[in-house]
C-alpha positions in Angstrom: -0.7 -14.0 13.8 0.5 -17.1 14.5 4.0 -17.7 14.8 4.8 -20.3 12.1 3.0 -17.2 10.1 5.3 -14.6 11.2 8.5 -16.2 10.6 7.5 -17.3 7.1 7.0 -13.7 7.2 10.1 -12.7 7.8 11.9 -14.6 6.2 10.6 -14.3 2.8 10.9 -10.3 3.3 14.7 -11.0 4.3 15.3 -12.8 1.0 13.0 -10.0 -0.9 14.9 -6.9 0.3 18.4 -8.8 1.0 19.2 -6.6 -2.7 17.4 -3.4 -2.0 18.1 -0.9 -3.9 19.5 3.0 -3.8 16.6 5.4 -3.5 19.1 8.2 -4.6 19.1 6.1 -8.1 15.5 5.7 -8.4 14.4 8.3 -11.5 11.3 9.9 -10.0 9.7 9.9 -14.0 6.8 7.5 -14.7 7.9 4.2 -15.3 7.0 0.6 -15.3 7.6 -1.5 -12.1 7.5 -4.7 -11.7 5.8 -6.0 -8.0 8.0 -8.8 -6.1 6.3 -9.0 -3.2 2.9 -7.4 -1.1 4.0 -7.7 2.5 0.4 -5.6 3.4 -2.8 -3.3 2.2 -0.3 -0.7 0.9 3.1 -1.7 0.7 5.1 -3.4 -1.8 8.2 -4.6 -2.9 9.0 -3.7 -6.6 12.1 -4.1 -9.5 12.5 -1.2 -11.5 13.0 -1.7 -15.0 17.2 -1.0 -15.4 17.9 -0.6 -11.7 19.2 -3.6 -9.6 17.7 -4.7 -6.2 14.5 -4.4 -5.0 12.6 -1.4 -3.8 9.7 -1.0 -0.9 7.3 1.3 -2.2 4.1 2.3 -0.2 0.8 3.5 -2.0 0.8 7.2 -1.6 -2.4 8.8 0.2 -3.3 5.3 1.4 -3.0 3.7 5.2 -4.8 -0.2 5.1 -4.5 -1.7 8.7 -0.8 -3.3 9.4 -0.2 -6.6 11.0 1.3 -5.4 14.3 -1.3 -2.8 15.0 -4.2 -3.4 17.2 -4.1 -6.2 18.5 -3.8 -8.2 14.7 -5.2 -5.3 13.0 -9.2 -5.9 11.6 -8.8 -6.4 8.2 -5.3 -6.4 8.0 -5.2 -9.9 6.0 -8.4 -9.3 3.7 -6.5 -5.9 2.7 -3.3 -7.6 1.7 -4.9 -10.4 -0.1 -7.3 -8.7 -1.9 -3.9 -5.8 -3.1 -1.4 -9.4 -3.4 -4.6 -10.4 -5.9 -4.3 -7.3 -8.3 -0.8 -6.9 -8.8 1.7 -9.6 -7.5 4.1 -10.6 -10.0 2.7 -7.9 -12.3 3.9 -5.1 -14.2 2.6 -2.1 -13.0 3.1 1.9 -13.8 4.4 3.7 -11.2 4.2 7.8 -10.9 4.8 10.5 -8.1 2.8 13.3 -5.9 4.5 16.3 -6.7 5.4 16.9 -2.3 6.8 13.8 -1.3 8.6 11.0 -3.1 9.8 8.8 0.1 8.6 8.4 3.6 10.8 9.0 6.6 11.6 5.4 6.3 13.2 5.5 3.0 10.6 3.7 1.2 9.3 4.8 -2.0 5.9 6.8 -2.7 4.1 6.0 -5.3 0.5 5.9 -7.2 0.3 2.8 -9.1 -2.0 1.8 -12.5 -2.5 -1.6 -13.6 -4.1 -2.3 -17.1 -5.2 1.9 -16.8 -6.7 1.0 -13.4 -5.3 3.7 -10.5 -4.7 0.4 -7.7 -4.5 3.1 -4.7 -7.8 4.4 -5.7 -9.0 1.0 -6.0 -7.9 -0.3 -3.0 -10.1 2.9 -1.3 -12.7 2.6 -3.0 -12.5 -1.1 -1.6 -12.8 -0.3 2.2 -9.4 -1.7 2.4 -7.5 1.6 3.4 -8.4 4.9 4.5 -6.9 8.6 3.2 -4.5 9.7 6.1 -5.5 13.1 6.9 -2.0 14.7 8.5 0.3 14.0 5.7 0.3 16.0 1.7 -1.1 14.3 -1.7 -1.5 15.5 -4.6 -5.1 12.9 -5.1 -6.2 13.4 -1.4 -9.0 15.3 -2.1 -10.4 12.2 -4.7 -8.9 9.9 -2.5 -11.0 11.2 0.7 -14.2 11.1 -1.4 -13.7 7.4 -2.7 -13.2 6.8 1.2 -16.4 8.3 2.3 -18.1 6.5 -0.7 -16.9 3.1 0.7 -17.9 4.0 4.9 -20.9 5.2 4.1 -21.7 1.8 2.1 -19.9 -0.4 4.7 -17.5 -1.8 2.4 -14.7 -3.3 3.8 -13.4 -2.8 7.1 -16.3 -0.3 7.3 -18.5 -2.6 7.6 -16.1 -5.2 9.6 -14.4 -3.6 12.2 -15.7 -3.1 15.2 -17.3 0.5 15.7 -13.9 1.2 18.5 -11.1 0.1 15.8 -13.3 2.6 12.9 -13.7 5.7 15.5 -10.3 6.7 15.4 -9.8 6.5 11.5 -11.3 9.3 9.3 -14.4 10.9 9.5 
């Protein structure tokens, strides 16, 4: 990543997260959220109706390449651009898993929908992410099936990233 790009991202994140909401204030029911930032292919920042501040959220059961992993992360930019085009500055409906509502960093773990479409599934279907196997999730089996189709069809990262990168991802 170029130094200026990295500085820009850090500056924008500090602005977006400066009014960070408190997780204990969150009502873990189906609700509308507005996407104010897409950080990467699986991490977003949202506002919640009736709440002040911004909330960082990860798409539940989705793991996309991040900016700093593997020396720049194969397919990180494409994954982030896809998610940004799909939901940035849009209202989404968020729902919650029956097991985990937040991760170890305090980020919300959400299933997202836009216009009735499962955003989490779409990110995986387009080959922009894989399903982490070590964490429980209500939709894990469904998403693994979608991932397998993308991988077998060599869609997205499954056809673009070198075998050495892909081999440590789920099979």
